[in-house]
N, C-alpha and C positions, 0 to 999 in steps of 0.2 A: 755231668753235662755230655752230650753225644757232641765226639769229636775223635777227628785219627789225630790224636797226637805225637805219633810216632813217625808218621809222615810230615807233620807240619814240621817237626823238630829235622826231619832228615834234610827237608827242602830248605828252609831259612836258614840250616846250621853251613849247608853246602854255599848257599850265596853268600853266607859271610867270610866264607873261606875264600870266595872268589873262584872256586870249582863249578859252580854252576851260572847259569848267567839268568842275571834277576829281573831282566826286562823281559826273556823268555816266561819265567815263572808268575810273572807280575800279570802277563797278558792271559795268563789258563788260567789262574785263582783270583777271585775278586775280593777287596780289600774285607768285608761282610763276610766271608766264607771259610776264615781262620776261625779256629773254633774257643782258643786260649785267647785270651785277653791281652796277655802277653806278648803273644805272638802279633796281635793287632798293632801293639804298641811298637813293636822291632818294625812292622811292615809300614808304618807311618812313617818314620824316623827315614827308612831308605827310599821310599817315594819323594820324601819330602827334599833330602839330599842329593837324590838324581833328577829333580825337577828342572834343572836349569842345564842339564848334561854334563854334570860335573861327577869326577870318581868319587868312589866312596870306597873305603873296605870296613872290616870287623872292627877296628879300633876307634874310626872317625863315630862309628854306630853306637858303639859303647860308649863313648864320651856324649854322644848327644841324647839318648835316651834318660827318661826320668830315673832317680836315684835306686828306686825299688826294683828298676827290672834290668839296672846296669851289672849287676854281679851273673844274672840269668843269661845276657849275653855271652859270657864267657863260656857257661855253661854248654850253650847253644853249639859253638864253635870247639868246643872240646868232645862233644858227644857226637858230632856228625863229620870224623875224619873217613869214613868211608860209606858210600851210599850202598844200601844192601839191596835195593831193587831201581828199575829205571824211572825217571819225571813221571813220566804218563802213568802209571800206575801210581806212585804219592798224590798225583794231582786229581785223580780218580778216586781216590778216598776220603780225600778230604771233600771235593766238590759231593759226593755221597753223603759224607756226616750233615754236608753243610743243608742240603736238601732233606734231611728227615728233621733236623732242627725246623726249617720252615714249615714243615709238615706240620709238626706238632703245636708250633707258634699260632698257625692259621686255623686249626682246631679248636685250640684252646678260644681264640678271636670271634670263629664261628659261635662255639658255645654260648659263648657270653652275648654275642647279638640277638642268638634264638633265644635268648632268657628274658630280652627287652623288645623285640619287634614282634608285633603282632601279625604281619603278614607272611607268612612262614615260605611263600614263593620266593619272594625277594631274598630270604634268607638261602632259600636252593640254588636260585639265581647265582647269586656272590659265593657261594662253595663252590659253584661248577666254574667259575670262572678263576676262582684261587686255586683249584686243583689243574686246571689247565696251564694255569702261568707255570703252576709250578713244573708240569711235563714240559714245557717250552723250553726249563732251563737246561733240560738235559742235553738241548743242540748247541754246541759253541759257536757261538757267534763270534764274526770277527774278519779282517780282511780277506778276500779270496783276489786271488792272481788273475790278471786279465785273460790268461791263456783259457784256464777254465770258465772264467765267467763268458766269454764268448763260446765256448763250445755249448755252455747250457743254453745261451742264446740262442745258436743254429739249433740245438734239438728243440726247443720248444717254437720254434719257426717251423718248422718239420712237420711237428706234430700240428698244428694250426692249419697248415697246407692240405693237408690227409683228410680233415675234419670238414674245413668250412672253405676250400680253395684260397681265392684273394683276402677272403674278409681274417681279420686279425681277432675275431672275438664272437660271440654266438650271434647267430642270425637271427634279426627281428621279422623276416618274412616280407619285407617289403624292399625292393631292390633298390630303391631311389634313394631309401633312408639309409639302405648300407654303406651305399655307397658316400655319403656324407660321414658317418657316423665309424666306417670298418668293424661293425658288430658291436657287441657287447663285453670288454675284455673282464678276464680276471681280474679281481681287486678294485672293480670300477664301481663308485656307488653314481648311478645313473636316477636323475629326477627328473619326472613326469609332470607339469604344472599347469595349472589352466583355471578359470571361474568356474563358479558349479553349472551344469549341465553342457559343457563342452565337450565332455568325452574321456575324462581322465582316466577314469576307471577302465572303461573301455578300452582304452589303445592297450593299456597296464594289461589287462585279461587276453586281449588277443595278440600280446607278446607270450605271454605265459601260453596260450595253447598251441603258439607256431612254436615253443621251446618243447613241449609238452608231446605232439604229435610228430611232426616232421623233422625234428633233433634228436628225440628219443631221449631230453632230457628230464631230469629230474628236477622238479619246482615246487615250493612250498611258500603259500600265500599267506600271509597276515591280514586278515579283513577285519579292521578295528572300527569301521564304519556299519558296512554291508553284512547281513547274517549270511551263513553257506547258503542257506535256500535262495536266496536274492542272489548269490552269483553262479549258482547252477541253473537258475531261471533265465539267466542273462547268457549263458555260454551255451543252452540248451539251442537258444533264438540262434546263436552266432554259428552253431555247428551245423545245425539242420537247415537255416533258412526259413524254419517258420517263422511267423509275425509275431514277437514278443506280444503284442496285446490280445492274441486269442489265447495264452495262457491263463488269461483272468479269469475267461468264461470258457471253458475246455470242450463244453459242448458244441463250441464251432469248429472244433479242429476235424479236419477231414480224412479221409482214408488216406490222401496223399503225405497229410502231415503226419498222420501217426507214425507213415513208414519212414518217413525222414528221421521224425525222434527216434526210432528205434535204430537206426542205423548210427545215428549220434551218439547213441546213449552204447553200442557197440565200439565206436571207436577209439571211447575213452576208455574202455574195459582194461583191466588193469594197467594203465598209463601210469607214470608216476607224477601228478599231480597232488598236494595236499593242501587242505584248507584249514587256518586255524581263525574262528572269528572269535576269540575271546578280546571283550570289550577292553579298553585303557590299558593294556600293558604298557609294562613300563620297558623302558629300552635295555636293560639288563636283562629282563624275561625274554625280550626278541632273540636277544644276543644267545641266551642259554638255550634256550629251547631250537634254534637255529643249531645251535653245535651239536646237541642232544641228536636233531634230525639228523644232520650230516653223517654223525656216526653211526648212526643204526641202520640209513636206509640210501646214503649218499645224497648230493646234493649240489645241482648245477647253476640255481637260481632262484633267489630271494626275492618275492615283491612285499612292500608294506604300502598300506592302502588306508588311513593315509597318515603322514608323517606328522600332522598336526593332532592328532587323536593318541598319539603316543605319549607315553609320562616321561618327566625326569625328577630330578631330586629336587630342581629349585621352582619356588613358586612364580618366580619373574619368568616369563615368557620365555625374552631372549636367551636367558640363560639357560633355560629347559631344551629348546631349539638347539640351542651348540651343544649339549650333550648326547640329544637323541641324532642330530646328522653325524657328529663325529663320532658316535658308536656305531651307526650303520655303515662310515665310510670303514672303520676297524674292522667289522664284521666281514666286509667284502676281502679286506685284506688277509684276514686272519683265515677263513674258507676257502682264499685264492677263487673266488666267482664272483660276476655280478652281482650288484644289488639294486634292484628298483623301486625309488618310494616316490609315491604321488604326495603333491604338495599343495597347497593352495594359494591362489593370487589374491590379493587385498583388493580392494574396491575401487583405487585410482584407477585400473585398466578400465574402469565403467564410463570413467569421468571425461576421459582423453576423447578427441574428435574420432581418433582413427578405432580404437580399441584393442590396437595391438598390443598385446603383454613385452613388458620388458625385464629386465633383471630386478631393477627398483620394485616390481610388484611382488614378487616372495614376500611372503610375509616372514619379517625378521631374517631378510634375506641375505644378511653379511654370514652367519655361520653356512647357510646352507649354499651359497654362492662359492663360497672359498673350500668347501667339501666336497662338493659334487665335482666329478670326472666330465660329465654330459651333462646339459638342462635341454628337455626338450618343452618346449610351451604348446599347449593343443588348443587350436583356434579356431572357431565357426561364426564368420560373419552374419550366418542367417539368424544368429541368439539377438543380434541387435537390428536385423532387419528381417522381420518375419516375415514382412509381407513382400519382398523383393523376390522376382522368380529366377533372377539372374545369380543369386548366391544360395539358392536352394541345396541343400546337402553338400555345397562346397566347404572342405574343410583345410585347413595346414599344419604340419607340424613343425615348428620353427624350432632348427639346432642353434640355441642361443650360445651356448657354451659347450665345447668338445675338447676337452685337454691336450688331446693327440693328433687332432686332425682340424677340418675345413667345419665353418659355419654354415647356416644356409636356409632355404623353408623347402620342404617338400609339399607338394600337393597333393591331397588326398580327396575321397568322398566318404561322408558319414551315411551310413546306412542304417538309420535308427532302428527301423524296425525289426534289424536282424541285429541289432549291437554290435555292428562290425565297421571298421575304417579299411577302406577299399584303395589300392591305390589304382589311379585309371590307366586301363588299356595293360596292367601287369598283372593285376590280381591273380591269383589263381581260384580254381572254380570249387573253394570246399576242399574238405579232408577227407572226404568220403571216396 
């Protein structure tokens, strides 16, 4: 068995003799990191005896352990009269051995799963998550003094000021929306929800375009519904201001259209926006691919379009949605980036007189509402009143949830032929 037995004996013996502080040692080495089963038994007794704050010594521990280990406690005390190395050195050796044991155990588990699981992608994503979890254990977590925490906070605030001025997170490109949200912050899950044809994907991709072109950010889009060709088709209209319908009959494109399309293509050349249009990805695959992308190319924003088409482990919809939304929130925290998920609203919104969406309209909204830091509803009244010229092109982005800020409504104009939302009187004139 792999274990740093000498280091384990040195630390436990020192604690039993009262020469080392057991509270300090136990805060640095978790119970499952001790390799010898006898050492784990001694650790369990010391933890139990000290649980209520009472004092204990080597004799009381010896009397409390099971008979097979009792004589061994005496050996520990007799063999550890003088520490040969510092506590930190011994702790590092013990944790290193424990990590090697976990690595072997995970590899054996993954080998067994690979023998049974027919989907290799799921096994690979599981393997990547397991290896990253092992890497995470190299960072000792625990309490941090308020002075250090405040210094970290101030440094982060200063960094944000340099990047985005008054905004705390990534700008959306629409100043009125940014005033409400403060931008999209690292670690946040942002849900963009709406009924079909209201422009959920358009809003999400407009955000991606702004992040890519104006903020010079690396963006990864998981398009579970549309093909990459469809997304590029829409982006071409948005960036070039060429009528989307002309792409169906390219002969209708005039010289000016071709010129604007060429400029649009040049504007995205060498930019860092990546599209993964693999259908029906499992949430573990999404997380694994995002992690790998972040390691290879860097990553500042992930967009998943849309949440309802991702797969979870459970055949029950509510349980699957809970796993997916929780997984996306965990991904945002893990990579320290905003993650935007597009979601579908249920039909109840169409049955109400006002047709305005609310939180209860989110499909299986319990998990989504709980996990999301921000929820934005996209609403276009002309969908319900197509013959009313007063609402033609009108749109609203309703900030229904904002964990760290205000909620409210942002008025927009929807230009369907260009596949773009525009903030009235504030929108910039394109990206060229």
